PDB file of all heavy atoms in Angstrom:
ATOM      1  N   MET A   1     -24.572  -3.692  67.399  1.00  0.00           N
ATOM      2  CA  MET A   1     -25.496  -4.747  67.049  1.00  0.00           C
ATOM      3  C   MET A   1     -24.751  -5.825  66.265  1.00  0.00           C
ATOM      4  O   MET A   1     -24.134  -5.545  65.254  1.00  0.00           O
ATOM      5  CB  MET A   1     -26.624  -4.167  66.212  1.00  0.00           C
ATOM      6  CG  MET A   1     -27.581  -5.223  65.716  1.00  0.00           C
ATOM      7  SD  MET A   1     -29.027  -4.508  64.919  1.00  0.00           S
ATOM      8  CE  MET A   1     -28.567  -4.665  63.225  1.00  0.00           C
ATOM      9  N   SER A   2     -24.786  -7.043  66.730  1.00  0.00           N
ATOM     10  CA  SER A   2     -24.133  -8.155  66.058  1.00  0.00           C
ATOM     11  C   SER A   2     -25.163  -8.966  65.287  1.00  0.00           C
ATOM     12  O   SER A   2     -26.217  -9.315  65.819  1.00  0.00           O
ATOM     13  CB  SER A   2     -23.436  -9.051  67.087  1.00  0.00           C
ATOM     14  OG  SER A   2     -22.934 -10.197  66.451  1.00  0.00           O
ATOM     15  N   LEU A   3     -24.852  -9.249  64.042  1.00  0.00           N
ATOM     16  CA  LEU A   3     -25.764 -10.041  63.223  1.00  0.00           C
ATOM     17  C   LEU A   3     -25.495 -11.539  63.367  1.00  0.00           C
ATOM     18  O   LEU A   3     -26.290 -12.342  62.917  1.00  0.00           O
ATOM     19  CB  LEU A   3     -25.638  -9.636  61.755  1.00  0.00           C
ATOM     20  CG  LEU A   3     -26.005  -8.189  61.430  1.00  0.00           C
ATOM     21  CD1 LEU A   3     -25.777  -7.913  59.962  1.00  0.00           C
ATOM     22  CD2 LEU A   3     -27.435  -7.892  61.815  1.00  0.00           C
ATOM     23  N   GLY A   4     -24.369 -11.914  63.974  1.00  0.00           N
ATOM     24  CA  GLY A   4     -24.034 -13.325  64.120  1.00  0.00           C
ATOM     25  C   GLY A   4     -23.593 -13.929  62.800  1.00  0.00           C
ATOM     26  O   GLY A   4     -23.364 -13.222  61.817  1.00  0.00           O
ATOM     27  N   PRO A   5     -23.492 -15.246  62.774  1.00  0.00           N
ATOM     28  CA  PRO A   5     -23.031 -15.906  61.538  1.00  0.00           C
ATOM     29  C   PRO A   5     -24.065 -15.767  60.425  1.00  0.00           C
ATOM     30  O   PRO A   5     -25.263 -15.693  60.679  1.00  0.00           O
ATOM     31  CB  PRO A   5     -22.852 -17.362  61.952  1.00  0.00           C
ATOM     32  CG  PRO A   5     -23.655 -17.534  63.180  1.00  0.00           C
ATOM     33  CD  PRO A   5     -23.747 -16.193  63.844  1.00  0.00           C
ATOM     34  N   ILE A   6     -23.584 -15.724  59.223  1.00  0.00           N
ATOM     35  CA  ILE A   6     -24.460 -15.652  58.057  1.00  0.00           C
ATOM     36  C   ILE A   6     -24.803 -17.076  57.636  1.00  0.00           C
ATOM     37  O   ILE A   6     -23.913 -17.906  57.452  1.00  0.00           O
ATOM     38  CB  ILE A   6     -23.786 -14.890  56.907  1.00  0.00           C
ATOM     39  CG1 ILE A   6     -23.501 -13.455  57.342  1.00  0.00           C
ATOM     40  CG2 ILE A   6     -24.647 -14.932  55.652  1.00  0.00           C
ATOM     41  CD1 ILE A   6     -22.693 -12.665  56.349  1.00  0.00           C
ATOM     42  N   GLU A   7     -26.074 -17.354  57.488  1.00  0.00           N
ATOM     43  CA  GLU A   7     -26.517 -18.693  57.118  1.00  0.00           C
ATOM     44  C   GLU A   7     -27.289 -18.619  55.816  1.00  0.00           C
ATOM     45  O   GLU A   7     -27.888 -17.608  55.492  1.00  0.00           O
ATOM     46  CB  GLU A   7     -27.400 -19.280  58.214  1.00  0.00           C
ATOM     47  CG  GLU A   7     -26.657 -19.433  59.530  1.00  0.00           C
ATOM     48  CD  GLU A   7     -27.522 -20.004  60.625  1.00  0.00           C
ATOM     49  OE1 GLU A   7     -28.553 -20.631  60.316  1.00  0.00           O
ATOM     50  OE2 GLU A   7     -27.176 -19.825  61.791  1.00  0.00           O
ATOM     51  N   THR A   8     -27.283 -19.751  55.088  1.00  0.00           N
ATOM     52  CA  THR A   8     -28.024 -19.812  53.836  1.00  0.00           C
ATOM     53  C   THR A   8     -28.485 -21.237  53.585  1.00  0.00           C
ATOM     54  O   THR A   8     -27.881 -22.194  54.065  1.00  0.00           O
ATOM     55  CB  THR A   8     -27.162 -19.328  52.663  1.00  0.00           C
ATOM     56  OG1 THR A   8     -27.935 -19.446  51.462  1.00  0.00           O
ATOM     57  CG2 THR A   8     -25.895 -20.150  52.494  1.00  0.00           C
ATOM     58  N   ASP A   9     -29.558 -21.369  52.861  1.00  0.00           N
ATOM     59  CA  ASP A   9     -30.044 -22.681  52.434  1.00  0.00           C
ATOM     60  C   ASP A   9     -29.414 -23.079  51.112  1.00  0.00           C
ATOM     61  O   ASP A   9     -29.694 -24.152  50.590  1.00  0.00           O
ATOM     62  CB  ASP A   9     -31.570 -22.665  52.282  1.00  0.00           C
ATOM     63  CG  ASP A   9     -32.277 -22.547  53.617  1.00  0.00           C
ATOM     64  OD1 ASP A   9     -31.669 -22.937  54.631  1.00  0.00           O
ATOM     65  OD2 ASP A   9     -33.414 -22.060  53.644  1.00  0.00           O
ATOM     66  N   PHE A  10     -28.600 -22.209  50.561  1.00  0.00           N
ATOM     67  CA  PHE A  10     -27.987 -22.442  49.268  1.00  0.00           C
ATOM     68  C   PHE A  10     -26.466 -22.473  49.414  1.00  0.00           C
ATOM     69  O   PHE A  10     -25.807 -21.449  49.290  1.00  0.00           O
ATOM     70  CB  PHE A  10     -28.408 -21.358  48.272  1.00  0.00           C
ATOM     71  CG  PHE A  10     -29.897 -21.271  48.103  1.00  0.00           C
ATOM     72  CD1 PHE A  10     -30.617 -20.281  48.742  1.00  0.00           C
ATOM     73  CD2 PHE A  10     -30.565 -22.203  47.323  1.00  0.00           C
ATOM     74  CE1 PHE A  10     -31.988 -20.204  48.598  1.00  0.00           C
ATOM     75  CE2 PHE A  10     -31.943 -22.143  47.176  1.00  0.00           C
ATOM     76  CZ  PHE A  10     -32.659 -21.147  47.825  1.00  0.00           C
ATOM     77  N   PRO A  11     -25.899 -23.658  49.709  1.00  0.00           N
ATOM     78  CA  PRO A  11     -24.437 -23.737  49.861  1.00  0.00           C
ATOM     79  C   PRO A  11     -23.739 -23.400  48.544  1.00  0.00           C
ATOM     80  O   PRO A  11     -24.308 -23.550  47.468  1.00  0.00           O
ATOM     81  CB  PRO A  11     -24.190 -25.182  50.264  1.00  0.00           C
ATOM     82  CG  PRO A  11     -25.402 -25.924  49.854  1.00  0.00           C
ATOM     83  CD  PRO A  11     -26.538 -24.950  49.833  1.00  0.00           C
ATOM     84  N   PHE A  12     -22.530 -22.934  48.650  1.00  0.00           N
ATOM     85  CA  PHE A  12     -21.759 -22.586  47.469  1.00  0.00           C
ATOM     86  C   PHE A  12     -20.424 -23.311  47.495  1.00  0.00           C
ATOM     87  O   PHE A  12     -19.988 -23.778  48.536  1.00  0.00           O
ATOM     88  CB  PHE A  12     -21.567 -21.069  47.351  1.00  0.00           C
ATOM     89  CG  PHE A  12     -20.974 -20.438  48.584  1.00  0.00           C
ATOM     90  CD1 PHE A  12     -19.612 -20.292  48.713  1.00  0.00           C
ATOM     91  CD2 PHE A  12     -21.796 -20.013  49.621  1.00  0.00           C
ATOM     92  CE1 PHE A  12     -19.059 -19.719  49.841  1.00  0.00           C
ATOM     93  CE2 PHE A  12     -21.249 -19.433  50.757  1.00  0.00           C
ATOM     94  CZ  PHE A  12     -19.883 -19.294  50.871  1.00  0.00           C
ATOM     95  N   ASP A  13     -19.803 -23.389  46.352  1.00  0.00           N
ATOM     96  CA  ASP A  13     -18.528 -24.084  46.197  1.00  0.00           C
ATOM     97  C   ASP A  13     -17.449 -23.374  47.015  1.00  0.00           C
ATOM     98  O   ASP A  13     -17.263 -22.170  46.901  1.00  0.00           O
ATOM     99  CB  ASP A  13     -18.144 -24.099  44.728  1.00  0.00           C
ATOM    100  CG  ASP A  13     -16.901 -24.912  44.452  1.00  0.00           C
ATOM    101  OD1 ASP A  13     -16.455 -25.647  45.339  1.00  0.00           O
ATOM    102  OD2 ASP A  13     -16.390 -24.825  43.328  1.00  0.00           O
ATOM    103  N   MET A  14     -16.737 -24.130  47.837  1.00  0.00           N
ATOM    104  CA  MET A  14     -15.704 -23.551  48.690  1.00  0.00           C
ATOM    105  C   MET A  14     -14.311 -23.636  48.061  1.00  0.00           C
ATOM    106  O   MET A  14     -13.339 -23.218  48.654  1.00  0.00           O
ATOM    107  CB  MET A  14     -15.682 -24.259  50.044  1.00  0.00           C
ATOM    108  CG  MET A  14     -16.938 -24.031  50.853  1.00  0.00           C
ATOM    109  SD  MET A  14     -17.230 -22.308  51.270  1.00  0.00           S
ATOM    110  CE  MET A  14     -15.931 -22.018  52.430  1.00  0.00           C
ATOM    111  N   GLY A  15     -14.198 -24.203  46.879  1.00  0.00           N
ATOM    112  CA  GLY A  15     -12.903 -24.294  46.218  1.00  0.00           C
ATOM    113  C   GLY A  15     -12.673 -25.675  45.647  1.00  0.00           C
ATOM    114  O   GLY A  15     -13.524 -26.561  45.726  1.00  0.00           O
ATOM    115  N   VAL A  16     -11.517 -25.879  45.095  1.00  0.00           N
ATOM    116  CA  VAL A  16     -11.189 -27.178  44.498  1.00  0.00           C
ATOM    117  C   VAL A  16     -10.860 -28.186  45.588  1.00  0.00           C
ATOM    118  O   VAL A  16     -10.394 -27.825  46.666  1.00  0.00           O
ATOM    119  CB  VAL A  16     -10.025 -27.060  43.498  1.00  0.00           C
ATOM    120  CG1 VAL A  16     -10.406 -26.179  42.324  1.00  0.00           C
ATOM    121  CG2 VAL A  16      -8.781 -26.545  44.155  1.00  0.00           C
ATOM    122  N   ASP A  17     -11.102 -29.468  45.291  1.00  0.00           N
ATOM    123  CA  ASP A  17     -10.837 -30.528  46.265  1.00  0.00           C
ATOM    124  C   ASP A  17      -9.354 -30.766  46.482  1.00  0.00           C
ATOM    125  O   ASP A  17      -8.933 -31.129  47.573  1.00  0.00           O
ATOM    126  CB  ASP A  17     -11.500 -31.837  45.828  1.00  0.00           C
ATOM    127  CG  ASP A  17     -13.018 -31.767  45.907  1.00  0.00           C
ATOM    128  OD1 ASP A  17     -13.534 -31.012  46.756  1.00  0.00           O
ATOM    129  OD2 ASP A  17     -13.673 -32.465  45.113  1.00  0.00           O
ATOM    130  N   ASP A  18      -8.553 -30.593  45.432  1.00  0.00           N
ATOM    131  CA  ASP A  18      -7.117 -30.864  45.527  1.00  0.00           C
ATOM    132  C   ASP A  18      -6.339 -29.708  44.900  1.00  0.00           C
ATOM    133  O   ASP A  18      -5.949 -29.765  43.728  1.00  0.00           O
ATOM    134  CB  ASP A  18      -6.789 -32.184  44.831  1.00  0.00           C
ATOM    135  CG  ASP A  18      -5.372 -32.650  45.076  1.00  0.00           C
ATOM    136  OD1 ASP A  18      -4.577 -31.891  45.680  1.00  0.00           O
ATOM    137  OD2 ASP A  18      -5.037 -33.775  44.663  1.00  0.00           O
ATOM    138  N   PRO A  19      -6.103 -28.645  45.652  1.00  0.00           N
ATOM    139  CA  PRO A  19      -5.430 -27.484  45.074  1.00  0.00           C
ATOM    140  C   PRO A  19      -3.990 -27.764  44.638  1.00  0.00           C
ATOM    141  O   PRO A  19      -3.496 -27.135  43.700  1.00  0.00           O
ATOM    142  CB  PRO A  19      -5.475 -26.441  46.182  1.00  0.00           C
ATOM    143  CG  PRO A  19      -5.740 -27.196  47.439  1.00  0.00           C
ATOM    144  CD  PRO A  19      -6.476 -28.437  47.042  1.00  0.00           C
ATOM    145  N   VAL A  20      -3.317 -28.709  45.292  1.00  0.00           N
ATOM    146  CA  VAL A  20      -1.941 -29.027  44.891  1.00  0.00           C
ATOM    147  C   VAL A  20      -1.931 -29.668  43.508  1.00  0.00           C
ATOM    148  O   VAL A  20      -1.092 -29.338  42.670  1.00  0.00           O
ATOM    149  CB  VAL A  20      -1.265 -29.933  45.941  1.00  0.00           C
ATOM    150  CG1 VAL A  20       0.115 -30.371  45.471  1.00  0.00           C
ATOM    151  CG2 VAL A  20      -1.161 -29.207  47.283  1.00  0.00           C
ATOM    152  N   ALA A  21      -2.875 -30.566  43.247  1.00  0.00           N
ATOM    153  CA  ALA A  21      -2.969 -31.174  41.917  1.00  0.00           C
ATOM    154  C   ALA A  21      -3.287 -30.109  40.869  1.00  0.00           C
ATOM    155  O   ALA A  21      -2.752 -30.140  39.761  1.00  0.00           O
ATOM    156  CB  ALA A  21      -4.028 -32.266  41.902  1.00  0.00           C
ATOM    157  N   ARG A  22      -4.138 -29.156  41.213  1.00  0.00           N
ATOM    158  CA  ARG A  22      -4.467 -28.068  40.289  1.00  0.00           C
ATOM    159  C   ARG A  22      -3.230 -27.236  40.001  1.00  0.00           C
ATOM    160  O   ARG A  22      -2.977 -26.837  38.872  1.00  0.00           O
ATOM    161  CB  ARG A  22      -5.584 -27.222  40.898  1.00  0.00           C
ATOM    162  CG  ARG A  22      -5.965 -25.976  40.151  1.00  0.00           C
ATOM    163  CD  ARG A  22      -6.880 -26.183  38.948  1.00  0.00           C
ATOM    164  NE  ARG A  22      -8.123 -26.828  39.236  1.00  0.00           N
ATOM    165  CZ  ARG A  22      -9.285 -26.218  39.429  1.00  0.00           C
ATOM    166  NH1 ARG A  22      -9.343 -24.911  39.392  1.00  0.00           N
ATOM    167  NH2 ARG A  22     -10.368 -26.911  39.642  1.00  0.00           N
ATOM    168  N   LEU A  23      -2.437 -26.976  41.024  1.00  0.00           N
ATOM    169  CA  LEU A  23      -1.206 -26.217  40.852  1.00  0.00           C
ATOM    170  C   LEU A  23      -0.223 -26.981  39.976  1.00  0.00           C
ATOM    171  O   LEU A  23       0.395 -26.410  39.077  1.00  0.00           O
ATOM    172  CB  LEU A  23      -0.584 -25.919  42.222  1.00  0.00           C
ATOM    173  CG  LEU A  23       0.700 -25.110  42.249  1.00  0.00           C
ATOM    174  CD1 LEU A  23       0.524 -23.764  41.581  1.00  0.00           C
ATOM    175  CD2 LEU A  23       1.169 -24.952  43.684  1.00  0.00           C
ATOM    176  N   ASP A  24      -0.091 -28.285  40.218  1.00  0.00           N
ATOM    177  CA  ASP A  24       0.813 -29.105  39.409  1.00  0.00           C
ATOM    178  C   ASP A  24       0.376 -29.147  37.940  1.00  0.00           C
ATOM    179  O   ASP A  24       1.207 -29.183  37.039  1.00  0.00           O
ATOM    180  CB  ASP A  24       0.890 -30.526  39.960  1.00  0.00           C
ATOM    181  CG  ASP A  24       1.629 -30.597  41.287  1.00  0.00           C
ATOM    182  OD1 ASP A  24       2.418 -29.676  41.587  1.00  0.00           O
ATOM    183  OD2 ASP A  24       1.418 -31.571  42.033  1.00  0.00           O
ATOM    184  N   ALA A  25      -0.926 -29.138  37.697  1.00  0.00           N
ATOM    185  CA  ALA A  25      -1.446 -29.211  36.336  1.00  0.00           C
ATOM    186  C   ALA A  25      -1.326 -27.894  35.582  1.00  0.00           C
ATOM    187  O   ALA A  25      -1.538 -27.847  34.378  1.00  0.00           O
ATOM    188  CB  ALA A  25      -2.906 -29.654  36.371  1.00  0.00           C
ATOM    189  N   ALA A  26      -0.968 -26.827  36.270  1.00  0.00           N
ATOM    190  CA  ALA A  26      -0.893 -25.511  35.630  1.00  0.00           C
ATOM    191  C   ALA A  26       0.281 -25.372  34.669  1.00  0.00           C
ATOM    192  O   ALA A  26       0.316 -24.449  33.867  1.00  0.00           O
ATOM    193  CB  ALA A  26      -0.821 -24.415  36.691  1.00  0.00           C
ATOM    194  N   GLY A  27       1.262 -26.265  34.763  1.00  0.00           N
ATOM    195  CA  GLY A  27       2.387 -26.226  33.837  1.00  0.00           C
ATOM    196  C   GLY A  27       3.377 -25.108  34.101  1.00  0.00           C
ATOM    197  O   GLY A  27       4.012 -24.603  33.181  1.00  0.00           O
ATOM    198  N   LEU A  28       3.502 -24.718  35.350  1.00  0.00           N
ATOM    199  CA  LEU A  28       4.427 -23.647  35.710  1.00  0.00           C
ATOM    200  C   LEU A  28       5.856 -24.159  35.805  1.00  0.00           C
ATOM    201  O   LEU A  28       6.088 -25.340  36.038  1.00  0.00           O
ATOM    202  CB  LEU A  28       4.032 -23.049  37.061  1.00  0.00           C
ATOM    203  CG  LEU A  28       2.635 -22.460  37.168  1.00  0.00           C
ATOM    204  CD1 LEU A  28       2.316 -22.107  38.602  1.00  0.00           C
ATOM    205  CD2 LEU A  28       2.499 -21.247  36.272  1.00  0.00           C
ATOM    206  N   SER A  29       6.802 -23.251  35.664  1.00  0.00           N
ATOM    207  CA  SER A  29       8.203 -23.607  35.894  1.00  0.00           C
ATOM    208  C   SER A  29       8.363 -23.902  37.382  1.00  0.00           C
ATOM    209  O   SER A  29       7.547 -23.461  38.197  1.00  0.00           O
ATOM    210  CB  SER A  29       9.115 -22.456  35.488  1.00  0.00           C
ATOM    211  OG  SER A  29       8.972 -21.382  36.411  1.00  0.00           O
ATOM    212  N   PRO A  30       9.404 -24.656  37.767  1.00  0.00           N
ATOM    213  CA  PRO A  30       9.601 -24.934  39.196  1.00  0.00           C
ATOM    214  C   PRO A  30       9.680 -23.671  40.052  1.00  0.00           C
ATOM    215  O   PRO A  30       9.134 -23.629  41.154  1.00  0.00           O
ATOM    216  CB  PRO A  30      10.914 -25.712  39.222  1.00  0.00           C
ATOM    217  CG  PRO A  30      10.969 -26.400  37.895  1.00  0.00           C
ATOM    218  CD  PRO A  30      10.357 -25.399  36.934  1.00  0.00           C
ATOM    219  N   ALA A  31      10.328 -22.623  39.541  1.00  0.00           N
ATOM    220  CA  ALA A  31      10.435 -21.376  40.308  1.00  0.00           C
ATOM    221  C   ALA A  31       9.072 -20.707  40.469  1.00  0.00           C
ATOM    222  O   ALA A  31       8.728 -20.230  41.562  1.00  0.00           O
ATOM    223  CB  ALA A  31      11.418 -20.427  39.631  1.00  0.00           C
ATOM    224  N   ASP A  32       8.285 -20.678  39.401  1.00  0.00           N
ATOM    225  CA  ASP A  32       6.956 -20.064  39.485  1.00  0.00           C
ATOM    226  C   ASP A  32       6.032 -20.885  40.380  1.00  0.00           C
ATOM    227  O   ASP A  32       5.247 -20.336  41.155  1.00  0.00           O
ATOM    228  CB  ASP A  32       6.330 -19.923  38.099  1.00  0.00           C
ATOM    229  CG  ASP A  32       6.973 -18.825  37.282  1.00  0.00           C
ATOM    230  OD1 ASP A  32       7.660 -17.960  37.871  1.00  0.00           O
ATOM    231  OD2 ASP A  32       6.792 -18.833  36.047  1.00  0.00           O
ATOM    232  N   ARG A  33       6.123 -22.214  40.308  1.00  0.00           N
ATOM    233  CA  ARG A  33       5.297 -23.072  41.152  1.00  0.00           C
ATOM    234  C   ARG A  33       5.626 -22.841  42.627  1.00  0.00           C
ATOM    235  O   ARG A  33       4.736 -22.742  43.467  1.00  0.00           O
ATOM    236  CB  ARG A  33       5.497 -24.548  40.806  1.00  0.00           C
ATOM    237  CG  ARG A  33       4.516 -25.441  41.557  1.00  0.00           C
ATOM    238  CD  ARG A  33       5.024 -26.888  41.661  1.00  0.00           C
ATOM    239  NE  ARG A  33       4.097 -27.722  42.365  1.00  0.00           N
ATOM    240  CZ  ARG A  33       3.925 -27.721  43.690  1.00  0.00           C
ATOM    241  NH1 ARG A  33       4.601 -26.872  44.434  1.00  0.00           N
ATOM    242  NH2 ARG A  33       3.061 -28.525  44.268  1.00  0.00           N
ATOM    243  N   ALA A  34       6.912 -22.748  42.950  1.00  0.00           N
ATOM    244  CA  ALA A  34       7.327 -22.504  44.330  1.00  0.00           C
ATOM    245  C   ALA A  34       6.818 -21.142  44.818  1.00  0.00           C
ATOM    246  O   ALA A  34       6.402 -21.007  45.969  1.00  0.00           O
ATOM    247  CB  ALA A  34       8.846 -22.577  44.452  1.00  0.00           C
ATOM    248  N   ALA A  35       6.832 -20.149  43.942  1.00  0.00           N
ATOM    249  CA  ALA A  35       6.342 -18.820  44.315  1.00  0.00           C
ATOM    250  C   ALA A  35       4.845 -18.868  44.626  1.00  0.00           C
ATOM    251  O   ALA A  35       4.399 -18.343  45.644  1.00  0.00           O
ATOM    252  CB  ALA A  35       6.619 -17.819  43.197  1.00  0.00           C
ATOM    253  N   VAL A  36       4.079 -19.527  43.780  1.00  0.00           N
ATOM    254  CA  VAL A  36       2.635 -19.616  43.974  1.00  0.00           C
ATOM    255  C   VAL A  36       2.309 -20.478  45.189  1.00  0.00           C
ATOM    256  O   VAL A  36       1.373 -20.186  45.941  1.00  0.00           O
ATOM    257  CB  VAL A  36       1.944 -20.179  42.710  1.00  0.00           C
ATOM    258  CG1 VAL A  36       0.485 -20.474  42.966  1.00  0.00           C
ATOM    259  CG2 VAL A  36       2.106 -19.212  41.552  1.00  0.00           C
ATOM    260  N   ALA A  37       3.077 -21.526  45.429  1.00  0.00           N
ATOM    261  CA  ALA A  37       2.804 -22.454  46.525  1.00  0.00           C
ATOM    262  C   ALA A  37       3.120 -21.872  47.901  1.00  0.00           C
ATOM    263  O   ALA A  37       2.789 -22.473  48.904  1.00  0.00           O
ATOM    264  CB  ALA A  37       3.585 -23.752  46.319  1.00  0.00           C
ATOM    265  N   GLY A  38       3.734 -20.716  47.963  1.00  0.00           N
ATOM    266  CA  GLY A  38       3.990 -20.123  49.269  1.00  0.00           C
ATOM    267  C   GLY A  38       5.124 -19.133  49.292  1.00  0.00           C
ATOM    268  O   GLY A  38       5.246 -18.357  50.232  1.00  0.00           O
ATOM    269  N   GLY A  39       5.954 -19.149  48.282  1.00  0.00           N
ATOM    270  CA  GLY A  39       7.101 -18.241  48.264  1.00  0.00           C
ATOM    271  C   GLY A  39       6.703 -16.781  48.249  1.00  0.00           C
ATOM    272  O   GLY A  39       7.324 -15.952  48.918  1.00  0.00           O
ATOM    273  N   ASN A  40       5.658 -16.433  47.486  1.00  0.00           N
ATOM    274  CA  ASN A  40       5.208 -15.034  47.446  1.00  0.00           C
ATOM    275  C   ASN A  40       4.717 -14.583  48.820  1.00  0.00           C
ATOM    276  O   ASN A  40       5.053 -13.495  49.278  1.00  0.00           O
ATOM    277  CB  ASN A  40       4.103 -14.856  46.407  1.00  0.00           C
ATOM    278  CG  ASN A  40       4.609 -14.971  44.993  1.00  0.00           C
ATOM    279  OD1 ASN A  40       5.773 -14.747  44.711  1.00  0.00           O
ATOM    280  ND2 ASN A  40       3.722 -15.340  44.090  1.00  0.00           N
ATOM    281  N   ALA A  41       3.915 -15.419  49.475  1.00  0.00           N
ATOM    282  CA  ALA A  41       3.392 -15.077  50.804  1.00  0.00           C
ATOM    283  C   ALA A  41       4.525 -14.955  51.810  1.00  0.00           C
ATOM    284  O   ALA A  41       4.550 -14.031  52.627  1.00  0.00           O
ATOM    285  CB  ALA A  41       2.384 -16.121  51.256  1.00  0.00           C
ATOM    286  N   LEU A  42       5.468 -15.875  51.754  1.00  0.00           N
ATOM    287  CA  LEU A  42       6.604 -15.829  52.670  1.00  0.00           C
ATOM    288  C   LEU A  42       7.398 -14.540  52.483  1.00  0.00           C
ATOM    289  O   LEU A  42       7.791 -13.887  53.452  1.00  0.00           O
ATOM    290  CB  LEU A  42       7.498 -17.045  52.467  1.00  0.00           C
ATOM    291  CG  LEU A  42       8.715 -17.149  53.374  1.00  0.00           C
ATOM    292  CD1 LEU A  42       8.274 -17.242  54.842  1.00  0.00           C
ATOM    293  CD2 LEU A  42       9.551 -18.360  53.001  1.00  0.00           C
ATOM    294  N   GLY A  43       7.623 -14.172  51.240  1.00  0.00           N
ATOM    295  CA  GLY A  43       8.350 -12.937  50.957  1.00  0.00           C
ATOM    296  C   GLY A  43       7.652 -11.712  51.512  1.00  0.00           C
ATOM    297  O   GLY A  43       8.284 -10.810  52.056  1.00  0.00           O
ATOM    298  N   LEU A  44       6.326 -11.682  51.393  1.00  0.00           N
ATOM    299  CA  LEU A  44       5.576 -10.540  51.936  1.00  0.00           C
ATOM    300  C   LEU A  44       5.627 -10.508  53.445  1.00  0.00           C
ATOM    301  O   LEU A  44       5.739  -9.440  54.054  1.00  0.00           O
ATOM    302  CB  LEU A  44       4.115 -10.610  51.467  1.00  0.00           C
ATOM    303  CG  LEU A  44       3.874 -10.256  50.019  1.00  0.00           C
ATOM    304  CD1 LEU A  44       2.423 -10.558  49.640  1.00  0.00           C
ATOM    305  CD2 LEU A  44       4.207  -8.809  49.747  1.00  0.00           C
ATOM    306  N   LEU A  45       5.530 -11.675  54.087  1.00  0.00           N
ATOM    307  CA  LEU A  45       5.569 -11.720  55.537  1.00  0.00           C
ATOM    308  C   LEU A  45       6.931 -11.315  56.095  1.00  0.00           C
ATOM    309  O   LEU A  45       7.029 -10.768  57.193  1.00  0.00           O
ATOM    310  CB  LEU A  45       5.201 -13.119  56.035  1.00  0.00           C
ATOM    311  CG  LEU A  45       3.732 -13.512  55.821  1.00  0.00           C
ATOM    312  CD1 LEU A  45       3.535 -14.982  56.130  1.00  0.00           C
ATOM    313  CD2 LEU A  45       2.824 -12.648  56.663  1.00  0.00           C
ATOM    314  N   GLN A  46       7.994 -11.600  55.341  1.00  0.00           N
ATOM    315  CA  GLN A  46       9.329 -11.280  55.789  1.00  0.00           C
ATOM    316  C   GLN A  46       9.774  -9.870  55.392  1.00  0.00           C
ATOM    317  O   GLN A  46      10.795  -9.392  55.862  1.00  0.00           O
ATOM    318  CB  GLN A  46      10.328 -12.305  55.264  1.00  0.00           C
ATOM    319  CG  GLN A  46      10.134 -13.671  55.875  1.00  0.00           C
ATOM    320  CD  GLN A  46      11.089 -14.701  55.309  1.00  0.00           C
ATOM    321  OE1 GLN A  46      11.592 -14.559  54.196  1.00  0.00           O
ATOM    322  NE2 GLN A  46      11.326 -15.756  56.063  1.00  0.00           N
ATOM    323  N   LYS A  47       9.008  -9.218  54.553  1.00  0.00           N
ATOM    324  CA  LYS A  47       9.381  -7.892  54.056  1.00  0.00           C
ATOM    325  C   LYS A  47       9.479  -6.896  55.229  1.00  0.00           C
ATOM    326  O   LYS A  47       8.574  -6.766  56.026  1.00  0.00           O
ATOM    327  CB  LYS A  47       8.352  -7.407  53.053  1.00  0.00           C
ATOM    328  CG  LYS A  47       8.792  -6.194  52.297  1.00  0.00           C
ATOM    329  CD  LYS A  47       7.784  -5.890  51.206  1.00  0.00           C
ATOM    330  CE  LYS A  47       8.280  -4.794  50.330  1.00  0.00           C
ATOM    331  NZ  LYS A  47       8.928  -5.271  49.133  1.00  0.00           N
ATOM    332  N   GLY A  48      10.596  -6.228  55.311  1.00  0.00           N
ATOM    333  CA  GLY A  48      10.797  -5.234  56.340  1.00  0.00           C
ATOM    334  C   GLY A  48      11.133  -5.820  57.716  1.00  0.00           C
ATOM    335  O   GLY A  48      11.298  -5.089  58.671  1.00  0.00           O
ATOM    336  N   ARG A  49      11.264  -7.116  57.786  1.00  0.00           N
ATOM    337  CA  ARG A  49      11.565  -7.767  59.062  1.00  0.00           C
ATOM    338  C   ARG A  49      13.058  -7.639  59.351  1.00  0.00           C
ATOM    339  O   ARG A  49      13.878  -7.832  58.480  1.00  0.00           O
ATOM    340  CB  ARG A  49      11.175  -9.236  58.956  1.00  0.00           C
ATOM    341  CG  ARG A  49      11.365 -10.009  60.207  1.00  0.00           C
ATOM    342  CD  ARG A  49      10.868 -11.425  60.006  1.00  0.00           C
ATOM    343  NE  ARG A  49      11.159 -12.195  61.182  1.00  0.00           N
ATOM    344  CZ  ARG A  49      11.284 -13.490  61.197  1.00  0.00           C
ATOM    345  NH1 ARG A  49      11.127 -14.181  60.094  1.00  0.00           N
ATOM    346  NH2 ARG A  49      11.547 -14.130  62.301  1.00  0.00           N
ATOM    347  N   THR A  50      13.392  -7.313  60.566  1.00  0.00           N
ATOM    348  CA  THR A  50      14.803  -7.242  60.962  1.00  0.00           C
ATOM    349  C   THR A  50      15.101  -8.381  61.930  1.00  0.00           C
ATOM    350  O   THR A  50      14.240  -8.828  62.672  1.00  0.00           O
ATOM    351  CB  THR A  50      15.126  -5.900  61.651  1.00  0.00           C
ATOM    352  OG1 THR A  50      14.310  -5.768  62.794  1.00  0.00           O
ATOM    353  CG2 THR A  50      14.891  -4.746  60.706  1.00  0.00           C
ATOM    354  N   ARG A  51      16.322  -8.826  61.894  1.00  0.00           N
ATOM    355  CA  ARG A  51      16.722  -9.936  62.785  1.00  0.00           C
ATOM    356  C   ARG A  51      17.534  -9.447  63.920  1.00  0.00           C
ATOM    357  O   ARG A  51      18.167  -8.540  63.997  1.00  0.00           O
ATOM    358  CB  ARG A  51      17.499 -10.982  62.000  1.00  0.00           C
ATOM    359  CG  ARG A  51      16.595 -11.660  61.008  1.00  0.00           C
ATOM    360  CD  ARG A  51      17.339 -12.774  60.315  1.00  0.00           C
ATOM    361  NE  ARG A  51      16.397 -13.412  59.424  1.00  0.00           N
ATOM    362  CZ  ARG A  51      16.152 -14.694  59.439  1.00  0.00           C
ATOM    363  NH1 ARG A  51      16.788 -15.488  60.238  1.00  0.00           N
ATOM    364  NH2 ARG A  51      15.286 -15.215  58.610  1.00  0.00           N
TER     365      ARG A  51
END
């Protein structure tokens, strides 16, 4: 049984309008900013990968 898409009359916040500006305002070191901006995800995706 499929319920289909979930609908509501009460929309909710989907996130910040400018996540890059929020990241820049966090005051992180360049290395930490790079990790949060995608380095951590890239590392996980490449983990265990052989060439």
